[in-house]
C-alpha positions in Angstrom: -38.4 -21.7 -2.1 -40.2 -23.7 0.6 -36.8 -24.7 2.0 -35.6 -21.1 2.1 -38.9 -19.9 3.8 -38.6 -22.7 6.4 -35.0 -21.7 7.1 -36.0 -18.1 7.7 -38.9 -19.2 9.9 -36.6 -21.6 11.8 -34.0 -18.9 12.5 -36.7 -16.5 13.6 -38.3 -19.2 15.8 -35.1 -20.1 17.4 -34.3 -16.4 18.0 -37.5 -16.1 19.9 -36.3 -19.0 22.1 -33.4 -16.9 23.3 -30.4 -18.4 21.6 -27.8 -17.0 23.9 -24.7 -17.8 21.9 -24.0 -18.9 18.4 -20.3 -19.5 17.7 -18.6 -20.8 14.6 -15.0 -22.1 14.9 -13.1 -23.0 11.7 -10.0 -25.1 12.1 -8.1 -24.6 8.8 -4.4 -24.2 9.3 -2.4 -26.2 8.6 -4.1 -29.7 8.8 -7.9 -29.7 9.2 -10.9 -27.5 8.7 -13.6 -27.8 11.3 -16.8 -25.9 11.5 -18.1 -25.8 15.1 -21.5 -24.3 15.9 -22.5 -23.6 19.5 -25.9 -22.5 20.7 -27.8 -22.3 23.9 -31.6 -22.6 24.2 -33.3 -21.4 27.3 -36.4 -23.3 26.6 -37.9 -26.2 28.6 -41.1 -27.4 26.8 -40.8 -29.5 23.7 -37.0 -29.9 24.1 -36.6 -32.6 21.6 -38.3 -30.7 18.9 -36.3 -27.6 19.7 -33.1 -29.7 19.6 -33.9 -31.1 16.2 -34.6 -27.6 14.9 -31.4 -26.3 16.3 -29.3 -29.1 14.8 -30.9 -28.5 11.4 -30.2 -24.8 11.5 -26.6 -25.5 12.6 -26.0 -28.0 9.8 -27.4 -25.6 7.2 -25.3 -22.7 8.5 -22.1 -24.8 8.7 -22.5 -26.1 5.2 -23.0 -22.6 3.8 -20.0 -21.2 5.6 -17.8 -24.1 4.6 -18.8 -23.6 1.0 -17.9 -19.9 1.1 -14.6 -20.5 2.9 -13.6 -23.2 0.5 -14.3 -20.8 -2.4 -12.2 -18.1 -0.7 -9.2 -20.3 -0.1 -9.2 -22.0 -3.5 -8.2 -18.7 -5.1 -4.6 -18.7 -4.0 -4.2 -22.3 -5.1 -5.6 -21.6 -8.5 -3.4 -18.6 -9.0 -0.3 -20.7 -8.3 -1.5 -23.4 -10.7 -2.0 -20.7 -13.4 1.4 -19.2 -12.8 3.1 -22.6 -12.8 1.5 -23.5 -16.1 2.5 -20.3 -17.7 6.1 -20.9 -16.6 6.0 -24.5 -17.9 4.7 -23.4 -21.3 7.2 -20.6 -21.6 4.7 -17.7 -21.3 6.6 -16.5 -18.3 10.4 -16.7 -17.7 11.0 -17.4 -14.0 14.5 -15.8 -14.4 13.2 -12.5 -15.9 12.6 -10.2 -12.9 11.3 -7.3 -15.0 8.7 -9.5 -16.8 7.6 -11.1 -13.5 7.3 -7.7 -11.9 4.8 -6.5 -14.6 3.0 -9.8 -14.7 2.4 -10.0 -10.9 1.4 -6.3 -10.8 -1.4 -6.9 -13.4 -2.4 -10.2 -11.9 -3.0 -9.1 -8.3 -5.5 -6.5 -9.5 -7.7 -9.3 -10.7 -8.0 -11.0 -7.3 -9.1 -8.7 -4.5 -9.0 -11.5 -1.9 -5.2 -11.9 -1.9 -2.6 -9.7 -0.5 0.6 -10.6 -2.3 1.7 -12.7 -5.3 5.4 -13.5 -5.7 8.2 -15.8 -6.8 11.3 -16.5 -4.7 14.1 -18.0 -6.7 16.7 -20.6 -5.7 19.2 -17.9 -5.0 17.0 -16.3 -2.4 15.8 -13.3 -4.5 12.2 -12.2 -4.7 9.9 -10.5 -7.2 6.3 -9.8 -6.4 3.4 -7.4 -6.2 1.3 -6.4 -3.2 -1.9 -4.7 -2.2 -1.4 -1.7 0.1 -3.7 -1.8 3.1 -3.1 1.8 4.3 -1.7 4.9 2.7 0.3 5.3 -0.5 -0.7 3.7 -3.9 -3.1 0.9 -4.1 -0.6 -1.6 -5.5 3.1 -2.1 -4.9 6.1 -3.8 -6.4 8.2 -5.7 -3.9 11.7 -6.9 -5.0 15.2 -7.7 -3.9 18.1 -6.1 -5.8 19.1 -8.1 -8.9 16.7 -10.9 -7.9 19.2 -12.0 -5.2 19.3 -11.9 -1.4 19.8 -8.5 0.0 17.7 -5.3 0.6 13.9 -5.9 0.4 12.4 -2.9 -1.4 8.8 -1.8 -1.7 7.8 0.6 -4.5 4.7 2.6 -5.1 3.4 2.3 -8.7 1.6 4.4 -11.2 -1.5 3.3 -13.1 0.7 1.5 -15.6 2.5 -0.6 -13.0 5.7 1.4 -13.3 7.7 2.1 -10.1 7.4 5.6 -8.7 8.8 6.2 -5.2 10.6 3.9 -2.9 8.3 3.4 0.0 10.5 1.3 2.3 13.5 -0.9 2.4 14.7 -3.6 4.8 18.1 -5.3 4.8 19.1 -9.0 4.7 16.1 -10.6 2.9 16.6 -14.2 1.7 13.5 -15.9 0.3 15.0 -19.3 1.0 14.6 -18.9 4.8 11.1 -17.5 4.7 8.5 -19.9 6.1 6.4 -20.1 2.9 9.5 -21.0 0.9 10.7 -23.6 3.3 7.2 -25.2 3.6 7.1 -25.8 -0.2 10.6 -27.2 -0.3 10.0 -29.5 2.6 6.7 -30.8 1.2 8.0 -31.1 -2.3 4.6 -30.2 -3.7 2.0 -27.4 -3.4 1.1 -26.7 0.3 0.1 -24.1 2.8 2.6 -22.5 5.1 2.0 -22.2 8.8 1.0 -18.7 10.1 4.0 -16.4 9.9 4.9 -12.7 10.4 5.5 -10.6 7.3 9.1 -9.5 6.8 8.5 -5.8 7.0 5.3 -5.0 8.9 5.3 -8.2 11.0 1.5 -8.8 10.6 0.3 -12.4 10.6 -0.2 -14.1 7.2 -0.4 -17.5 5.5 0.7 -18.4 2.0 -0.2 -21.0 -0.6 3.2 -22.1 -1.8 4.1 -23.9 -5.0 7.6 -25.3 -5.7 9.0 -25.0 -9.2 11.3 -27.7 -10.7 13.0 -27.8 -14.0 13.0 -30.8 -16.4 15.8 -32.3 -14.5 14.0 -32.1 -11.1 16.2 -29.2 -9.8 14.4 -26.6 -7.7 14.0 -23.3 -9.5 12.1 -21.4 -6.8 8.8 -21.2 -5.1 5.6 -19.4 -6.2 3.6 -17.8 -3.4 0.1 -16.3 -3.0 -0.3 -14.7 0.4 -3.4 -13.8 2.4 -2.9 -11.4 5.2 -5.0 -12.6 8.1 -6.4 -9.1 8.7 -8.0 -9.6 5.3 -9.3 -13.0 6.3 -11.0 -11.2 9.3 -12.8 -9.0 6.8 -14.0 -12.1 4.9 -15.2 -13.8 8.1 -17.0 -10.6 9.2 -18.9 -10.6 5.9 -20.4 -14.1 6.5 -24.0 -14.2 7.5 -24.1 -16.3 10.6 -27.0 -14.9 12.5 -27.4 -11.8 14.6 -25.1 -13.1 17.4 -22.8 -15.3 15.4 -19.0 -15.3 15.6 -16.5 -16.9 13.2 -13.0 -17.9 14.3 -10.1 -19.6 12.4 -7.7 -21.4 14.7 -4.9 -23.8 14.1 -4.5 -27.4 15.4 -2.9 -26.0 18.5 -5.9 -23.8 19.3 -4.4 -20.5 18.3 -6.8 -18.0 16.9 -5.4 -16.7 13.7 -8.5 -14.9 12.3 -11.7 -13.7 13.7 -14.9 -11.9 12.7 -14.7 -9.9 16.0 -11.9 -7.7 17.4 -10.4 -10.4 19.7 -8.5 -12.3 17.0 -5.7 -11.1 14.9 -6.3 -7.4 15.7 -5.6 -8.3 19.4 -2.5 -10.2 18.4 -1.1 -7.4 16.3 -1.8 -4.8 19.0 0.1 -6.6 21.6 2.5 -9.5 21.1 1.9 -10.0 17.4 1.2 -13.7 18.1 -2.1 -15.3 17.6 -4.0 -15.6 20.9 -5.1 -19.1 22.0 -8.8 -20.1 22.1 -7.8 -21.9 25.4 -7.0 -18.5 26.9 -9.8 -16.6 25.2 -11.3 -13.6 26.9 -14.7 -15.0 25.8 -15.5 -17.7 28.4 -17.6 -19.7 26.0 -14.9 -19.8 23.4 -12.5 -21.0 26.0 -14.9 -23.6 27.4 -15.7 -24.9 23.8 -12.0 -25.3 23.1 -11.4 -27.1 26.4 -14.4 -29.4 25.7 -13.1 -30.3 22.2 -9.6 -30.9 23.6 -11.1 -33.1 26.3 -13.2 -35.1 23.8 -10.5 -35.6 21.1 -7.2 -35.2 23.0 -5.9 -33.0 20.2 -7.8 -30.7 17.8 -6.1 -32.4 14.8 -7.9 -35.6 15.7 -11.3 -34.2 14.7 -12.1 -36.3 11.7 -15.9 -36.6 11.3 -19.0 -34.5 11.7 -20.6 -34.8 15.1 -23.3 -33.0 17.1 -22.4 -32.7 20.7 -23.6 -31.0 23.9 -21.7 -29.7 26.8 -22.6 -27.8 29.9 -21.5 -24.2 30.8 -22.6 -22.5 34.0 -25.3 -25.1 34.4 -26.7 -24.7 30.9 -26.6 -27.1 28.0 -25.0 -25.9 24.8 -25.1 -27.5 21.4 -21.8 -28.0 19.6 -21.6 -29.2 16.0 -18.2 -30.0 14.5 -17.8 -30.5 10.8 -14.2 -31.5 9.9 -12.8 -30.8 6.5 -9.8 -32.1 4.6 -6.6 -30.2 4.6 -6.0 -27.1 2.5 -3.5 -29.2 0.5 -6.4 -31.5 -0.5 -8.4 -28.5 -1.8 -5.5 -27.7 -4.2 
């Protein structure tokens, strides 16, 4: 209780000292996760005490956000592990498209943080269920004909999971050449895909992929649990990071792939459908922070330990805390 009261007082106290900017950058895809907190204090007296208080608040905030983000990203990995176990024990037949269709449709309703759950087989076919983001029914069935490469079909469903109307179709789908499938095959183990564009609506997504092998070691297919980055934006926006806080997720090349503000994925979708770069951000402090980290570490992927740094921007000192995390593969 005392600690919570102190934290509230600390946040209020620092707010009275005019914290101009408080920025959180989370590097999570595909190699490292780094929490970076940036704040500016326009306060001259008792600078050391203020610095100590700022660092403490940053550390507490970074730890809280990291815990929430880990919990959020563990869900797709756990779903894949559950589905793989059910296949290994014979509860699910990976070759029975009708059974998989029903199974995935019921499963996705239990996990509101994921966008799609599916299985791509070694022939290139796909069966899965999705969550509709606008219009139509709330949940969909997404399949290729006869569980083989070909037309990619999305069906609306009734409240029993039965197909109703065909919502859309797109030709020439082959699961084997999709980024999430190839990532799992190349890794030979559960992994995360790079950011990719969905097959039909071309929005940015990332998938937790899980390769399936039979008793002889032959590849049967790849399980996938996909998170649309627009949904990750919603998650980041829900984080409590202070009145002026921002949350960004960028990859090791500095590309912004999710944001709690409207400059991230929404901007990418609206224009080139490619994640914008923090190095070219319209927010000058984001750009300066990215440049500073690149100058300090040479490459964002080289960030491997927690540090509290300071840099100057327009003649003012800013605090920068970076808290690296292991890869998403490690979480799984």
